C-alpha positions in Angstrom: 0.0 0.0 0.0 2.9 2.4 0.8 4.3 2.0 -2.7 0.8 2.4 -4.3 0.1 5.6 -2.4 3.6 6.9 -3.2 3.3 6.1 -6.9 0.0 7.9 -7.1 1.1 11.1 -5.5 -0.4 10.4 -2.1 2.8 10.6 -0.1 1.0 11.9 3.0 -1.2 8.8 3.1 1.9 6.6 2.5 3.7 8.3 5.4 0.7 7.8 7.7 0.6 4.1 6.9 4.4 3.8 7.2 4.4 5.7 10.5 1.7 3.4 12.0 3.6 0.2 11.1 4.8 -1.8 14.1 7.5 -3.5 12.1 9.2 -2.0 9.1 11.3 -3.9 6.7 13.6 -2.9 3.9 10.7 -3.0 1.4 8.5 -0.6 3.4 11.5 1.8 3.9 12.4 1.6 0.2 8.8 2.1 -0.9 8.5 5.2 1.2 11.7 6.6 -0.1 10.5 6.0 -3.7 7.3 7.8 -2.8 9.2 10.8 -1.7 11.1 10.9 -4.9 7.9 10.6 -6.9 6.7 13.6 -5.0 10.0 15.3 -5.8 10.8 15.5 -2.1 14.4 14.4 -2.3 15.4 15.9 1.1 12.8 13.7 2.8 13.9 10.7 0.8 17.5 11.2 1.9 16.5 11.7 5.6 14.6 8.4 5.5 17.4 6.6 3.7 19.9 7.8 6.3 17.6 6.4 9.1 17.5 2.9 7.5 19.4 0.4 9.5 19.4 -2.2 6.8 19.8 -1.3 3.1 19.8 -3.7 0.1 20.6 -3.2 -3.5 17.1 -2.1 -4.3 17.2 0.7 -1.7 20.5 2.0 -3.0 19.2 1.8 -6.6 16.0 3.7 -5.7 18.2 6.5 -4.3 20.3 6.6 -7.5 17.4 6.6 -9.9 15.4 8.9 -7.7 18.1 11.5 -7.7 18.6 11.1 -11.5 14.8 11.5 -12.0 14.8 14.8 -10.1 17.9 16.0 -11.9 20.2 15.9 -8.9 23.2 14.2 -10.7 25.7 15.1 -8.0 23.8 13.3 -5.3 23.1 10.3 -7.6 26.8 10.1 -8.2 27.6 10.2 -4.5 25.2 7.4 -3.8 26.4 5.4 -6.8 30.0 5.5 -5.7 29.0 3.7 -2.5 27.3 0.8 -4.5 29.3 -0.4 -7.5 26.9 -3.1 -8.8 26.2 -3.7 -12.6 22.5 -2.7 -12.2 23.5 0.5 -10.3 26.0 1.3 -13.1 23.2 0.8 -15.6 21.0 3.1 -13.7 23.7 5.8 -13.5 24.5 6.0 -17.2 20.9 5.4 -18.2 20.1 8.6 -16.2 22.7 10.5 -18.2 21.3 9.2 -21.4 17.8 10.4 -20.5 19.1 13.9 -20.0 21.1 13.9 -23.1 24.6 13.8 -21.5 25.9 11.1 -23.8 29.6 11.9 -23.2 29.3 11.4 -19.5 27.1 8.3 -20.0 29.8 6.9 -22.3 32.5 7.6 -19.7 30.6 5.6 -17.1 29.9 2.8 -19.7 33.7 2.6 -20.5 34.6 2.5 -16.8 32.2 -0.4 -16.0 34.0 -3.4 -14.6 31.6 -5.8 -16.2 28.8 -5.1 -18.8 25.7 -7.1 -19.5 23.3 -7.1 -22.4 21.2 -4.4 -20.7 24.3 -2.2 -20.3 25.0 -2.3 -24.0 21.4 -1.8 -25.0 20.9 1.2 -22.7 23.9 2.9 -24.3 22.7 2.1 -27.8 19.2 3.3 -27.0 20.7 6.6 -25.6 22.7 7.2 -28.8 19.9 6.5 -31.2 17.4 8.6 -29.2 20.0 11.5 -29.3 20.1 11.1 -33.1 23.6 9.6 -33.1 22.9 6.4 -34.9 26.5 6.0 -36.0 27.8 5.6 -32.4 24.8 3.5 -31.6 25.6 1.2 -34.5 29.3 1.1 -33.6 28.4 -0.1 -30.1 25.9 -2.6 -31.4 28.5 -4.1 -33.7 30.9 -4.4 -30.7 28.3 -6.2 -28.5 29.6 -9.6 -27.6 26.0 -11.0 -27.3 22.8 -9.6 -28.7 19.2 -10.4 -27.8 15.7 -9.5 -29.2 15.7 -6.3 -27.2 19.1 -5.1 -28.5 18.1 -5.9 -32.1 14.8 -4.1 -31.6 16.6 -1.1 -30.1 18.8 -0.9 -33.2 16.0 -1.4 -35.6 13.9 1.3 -33.8 16.9 3.6 -33.9 17.2 3.3 -37.7 13.5 3.9 -38.1 13.4 6.8 -35.7 16.3 8.5 -37.5 14.9 7.8 -41.0 17.7 5.5 -42.3 15.7 3.0 -44.4 18.6 1.2 -46.0 20.3 0.6 -42.6 16.9 -0.4 -41.2 16.3 -2.9 -44.0 19.8 -4.4 -43.5 19.3 -4.7 -39.8 15.9 -6.4 -40.2 17.4 -8.9 -42.7 20.3 -9.6 -40.3 17.9 -10.1 -37.4 15.8 -12.5 -39.5 18.9 -14.5 -40.4 20.2 -14.7 -36.8 16.8 -15.8 -35.5 16.5 -18.5 -38.1 20.0 -19.7 -37.4 19.2 -19.9 -33.6 16.0 -21.8 -34.4 17.9 -24.4 -36.4 19.9 -25.2 -33.4 16.7 -25.9 -31.4 15.5 -28.5 -33.9 
C-alpha cells in the first residue's frame, strides 16, 4: 500500500501508513523513499534513507534513480560511488542518457568493470534517441552478445532516425540470426 500511495502522489497517506507500522522492513522503507522521490521531495527521501538500519541493492538503486529523476546528478553520483553493482552502473548512465549527456554516459559505460546485455542496450538506446545512430551502430557491432531487445533497439533507432537502407539491412540480419538460432533448437 505504501508503494501504491507513493506512486499515485499520495505521499502523506503513504507516510501515515508507514508511521503506523509496528515492524518495518527494507521493502517498506524503500517504498516510502520511492514515494518521496515521486513527489519530488528528495530531502525527505534522503533523511529516511539515512535512518534505515538495513539497506539492500534495491534501496541503493532507488536512491540513484530517484536523484537522477529529479535532476540531482551530483547526489546520484555520490550514492552510486558507494554501490558499485552492474545494475547500479546501468541506472547511472541510463540517467545521463535520459538527460542527453551522452559523453558522461559513455565515460561511465567505458569504466564499467563488467557489462551485461542491458548495459550495451541502454547505451545504444541513448545514442539513437539522441540522433547519433553512427555511435549506436558502432556499439551494437561491438556487443559480444545480442538479444531480441538489443536488435529491436537498433531497428527502432534506424526507423526513428529515418535510415531506411540501414533499417532494412538490420531487419534482414535479425531474421537470419533468429532463423539460425531456431535451427539449433531442432
